[in-house]
SEDREN-411039 format. One record per atom (N, C-alpha, C): residue number from 1; atom name; x, y, z. Coordinates in steps of 0.001 Angstrom, whole numbers. Example, Ala and Ser with C-alpha at 12.3 -4.5 7.8 and 13.67 -1.06 7.14 Angstrom:
2
site pos=1; site=N; X=13190; Y=-5690; Z=7800
site pos=1; site=CA; X=12300; Y=-4500; Z=7800
site pos=1; site=C; X=13200; Y=-3300; Z=7800
site pos=2; site=N; X=12850; Y=-2250; Z=7080
site pos=2; site=CA; X=13670; Y=-1060; Z=7140
site pos=2; site=C; X=12900; Y=30; Z=7870
REM end
This chain:
45
site pos=1; site=N; X=-5656; Y=22215; Z=-173962
site pos=1; site=CA; X=-5620; Y=20618; Z=-173855
site pos=1; site=C; X=-5971; Y=20089; Z=-175129
site pos=2; site=N; X=-5258; Y=19136; Z=-175690
site pos=2; site=CA; X=-5572; Y=18526; Z=-176909
site pos=2; site=C; X=-6753; Y=17755; Z=-176897
site pos=3; site=N; X=-7335; Y=17390; Z=-178090
site pos=3; site=CA; X=-8557; Y=16725; Z=-178148
site pos=3; site=C; X=-8332; Y=15211; Z=-177771
site pos=4; site=N; X=-9254; Y=14633; Z=-177197
site pos=4; site=CA; X=-9122; Y=13146; Z=-176902
site pos=4; site=C; X=-9658; Y=12394; Z=-178070
site pos=5; site=N; X=-8698; Y=11525; Z=-178547
site pos=5; site=CA; X=-9042; Y=10691; Z=-179684
site pos=5; site=C; X=-9766; Y=9401; Z=-179149
site pos=6; site=N; X=-10723; Y=9039; Z=-179867
site pos=6; site=CA; X=-11403; Y=7752; Z=-179589
site pos=6; site=C; X=-11368; Y=6865; Z=-180759
site pos=7; site=N; X=-11204; Y=5514; Z=-180458
site pos=7; site=CA; X=-11147; Y=4528; Z=-181575
site pos=7; site=C; X=-12035; Y=3372; Z=-181325
site pos=8; site=N; X=-12328; Y=2708; Z=-182308
site pos=8; site=CA; X=-13062; Y=1499; Z=-182365
site pos=8; site=C; X=-12175; Y=312; Z=-182977
site pos=9; site=N; X=-12399; Y=-801; Z=-182567
site pos=9; site=CA; X=-11527; Y=-1895; Z=-183181
site pos=9; site=C; X=-12379; Y=-2694; Z=-184133
site pos=10; site=N; X=-11846; Y=-2834; Z=-185405
site pos=10; site=CA; X=-12577; Y=-3538; Z=-186432
site pos=10; site=C; X=-11516; Y=-4703; Z=-186825
site pos=11; site=N; X=-11900; Y=-5935; Z=-186521
site pos=11; site=CA; X=-11018; Y=-7087; Z=-186826
site pos=11; site=C; X=-9581; Y=-6780; Z=-186513
site pos=12; site=N; X=-9448; Y=-6294; Z=-185158
site pos=12; site=CA; X=-8000; Y=-5930; Z=-184737
site pos=12; site=C; X=-7351; Y=-4878; Z=-185126
site pos=13; site=N; X=-8100; Y=-4006; Z=-185939
site pos=13; site=CA; X=-7384; Y=-2830; Z=-186389
site pos=13; site=C; X=-8179; Y=-1601; Z=-185884
site pos=14; site=N; X=-7341; Y=-647; Z=-185209
site pos=14; site=CA; X=-7878; Y=545; Z=-184626
site pos=14; site=C; X=-8305; Y=1448; Z=-185667
site pos=15; site=N; X=-9568; Y=2026; Z=-185622
site pos=15; site=CA; X=-10142; Y=2986; Z=-186533
site pos=15; site=C; X=-10536; Y=4175; Z=-185692
site pos=16; site=N; X=-9973; Y=5330; Z=-185998
site pos=16; site=CA; X=-10375; Y=6534; Z=-185278
site pos=16; site=C; X=-11800; Y=7012; Z=-185545
site pos=17; site=N; X=-12396; Y=7375; Z=-184471
site pos=17; site=CA; X=-13769; Y=7855; Z=-184627
site pos=17; site=C; X=-13769; Y=9331; Z=-184995
site pos=18; site=N; X=-14803; Y=9713; Z=-185667
site pos=18; site=CA; X=-15005; Y=11118; Z=-186043
site pos=18; site=C; X=-15060; Y=11912; Z=-184759
site pos=19; site=N; X=-14300; Y=13144; Z=-184803
site pos=19; site=CA; X=-14211; Y=14084; Z=-183676
site pos=19; site=C; X=-15698; Y=14706; Z=-183415
site pos=20; site=N; X=-15944; Y=14732; Z=-182070
site pos=20; site=CA; X=-17297; Y=15323; Z=-181648
site pos=20; site=C; X=-17000; Y=16123; Z=-180480
site pos=21; site=N; X=-17794; Y=17133; Z=-180133
site pos=21; site=CA; X=-17719; Y=17787; Z=-178901
site pos=21; site=C; X=-18343; Y=16897; Z=-177822
site pos=22; site=N; X=-17787; Y=16676; Z=-176906
site pos=22; site=CA; X=-18297; Y=15749; Z=-175715
site pos=22; site=C; X=-18759; Y=16804; Z=-174599
site pos=23; site=N; X=-20160; Y=16894; Z=-174638
site pos=23; site=CA; X=-20712; Y=17807; Z=-173711
site pos=23; site=C; X=-20621; Y=17504; Z=-172267
site pos=24; site=N; X=-20319; Y=16219; Z=-172009
site pos=24; site=CA; X=-20021; Y=15695; Z=-170625
site pos=24; site=C; X=-18709; Y=15486; Z=-170335
site pos=25; site=N; X=-17853; Y=16394; Z=-170822
site pos=25; site=CA; X=-16317; Y=16071; Z=-170740
site pos=25; site=C; X=-15834; Y=15725; Z=-169315
site pos=26; site=N; X=-16279; Y=16508; Z=-168276
site pos=26; site=CA; X=-15980; Y=16269; Z=-166956
site pos=26; site=C; X=-16366; Y=14830; Z=-166461
site pos=27; site=N; X=-17588; Y=14457; Z=-166819
site pos=27; site=CA; X=-18020; Y=12950; Z=-166630
site pos=27; site=C; X=-16997; Y=12088; Z=-167193
site pos=28; site=N; X=-16742; Y=12183; Z=-168467
site pos=28; site=CA; X=-15679; Y=11331; Z=-169116
site pos=28; site=C; X=-14503; Y=11272; Z=-168426
site pos=29; site=N; X=-13966; Y=12493; Z=-168115
site pos=29; site=CA; X=-12568; Y=12583; Z=-167340
site pos=29; site=C; X=-12706; Y=11871; Z=-166033
site pos=30; site=N; X=-13746; Y=11960; Z=-165284
site pos=30; site=CA; X=-13950; Y=11266; Z=-163912
site pos=30; site=C; X=-14081; Y=9730; Z=-164252
site pos=31; site=N; X=-14635; Y=9236; Z=-165131
site pos=31; site=CA; X=-14843; Y=7942; Z=-165577
site pos=31; site=C; X=-13597; Y=7226; Z=-165797
site pos=32; site=N; X=-12815; Y=7963; Z=-166665
site pos=32; site=CA; X=-11410; Y=7414; Z=-167002
site pos=32; site=C; X=-10477; Y=7403; Z=-165749
site pos=33; site=N; X=-10572; Y=8379; Z=-164953
site pos=33; site=CA; X=-9707; Y=8561; Z=-163676
site pos=33; site=C; X=-10063; Y=7319; Z=-162723
site pos=34; site=N; X=-11295; Y=7062; Z=-162681
site pos=34; site=CA; X=-11745; Y=6039; Z=-161756
site pos=34; site=C; X=-11414; Y=4532; Z=-162309
site pos=35; site=N; X=-11096; Y=4487; Z=-163558
site pos=35; site=CA; X=-10783; Y=3222; Z=-164194
site pos=35; site=C; X=-9583; Y=3166; Z=-164813
site pos=36; site=N; X=-8448; Y=4032; Z=-164369
site pos=36; site=CA; X=-7282; Y=4006; Z=-164972
site pos=36; site=C; X=-6446; Y=2679; Z=-165001
site pos=37; site=N; X=-6518; Y=1970; Z=-163989
site pos=37; site=CA; X=-5882; Y=641; Z=-163859
site pos=37; site=C; X=-6468; Y=-310; Z=-164908
site pos=38; site=N; X=-7726; Y=-377; Z=-164922
site pos=38; site=CA; X=-8433; Y=-1284; Z=-165990
site pos=38; site=C; X=-8167; Y=-784; Z=-167367
site pos=39; site=N; X=-8267; Y=321; Z=-167622
site pos=39; site=CA; X=-8133; Y=901; Z=-169034
site pos=39; site=C; X=-6774; Y=921; Z=-169535
site pos=40; site=N; X=-5738; Y=1454; Z=-168657
site pos=40; site=CA; X=-4459; Y=1612; Z=-168972
site pos=40; site=C; X=-3280; Y=735; Z=-168256
site pos=41; site=N; X=-3773; Y=1; Z=-167271
site pos=41; site=CA; X=-2851; Y=-784; Z=-166503
site pos=41; site=C; X=-2001; Y=80; Z=-165610
site pos=42; site=N; X=-2609; Y=1249; Z=-165141
site pos=42; site=CA; X=-1797; Y=2268; Z=-164486
site pos=42; site=C; X=-2470; Y=2383; Z=-163149
site pos=43; site=N; X=-1675; Y=2471; Z=-162053
site pos=43; site=CA; X=-2243; Y=2716; Z=-160628
site pos=43; site=C; X=-2164; Y=4120; Z=-160292
site pos=44; site=N; X=-3251; Y=4655; Z=-159745
site pos=44; site=CA; X=-3202; Y=6104; Z=-159196
site pos=44; site=C; X=-2526; Y=6027; Z=-158034
site pos=45; site=N; X=-1431; Y=6743; Z=-157672
site pos=45; site=CA; X=-740; Y=6733; Z=-156511
site pos=45; site=C; X=-1071; Y=7772; Z=-155469
REM end
């Protein structure tokens, strides 16, 4: 699996955050899956 890239917005410009090991990767995955529609405008079918 490729690394998940995270960004912050500075005055409308996306700036990539430094890569870090996310110790709670499963939690992050579940959080994103539960909020797919809000985050990406996608429905889980």
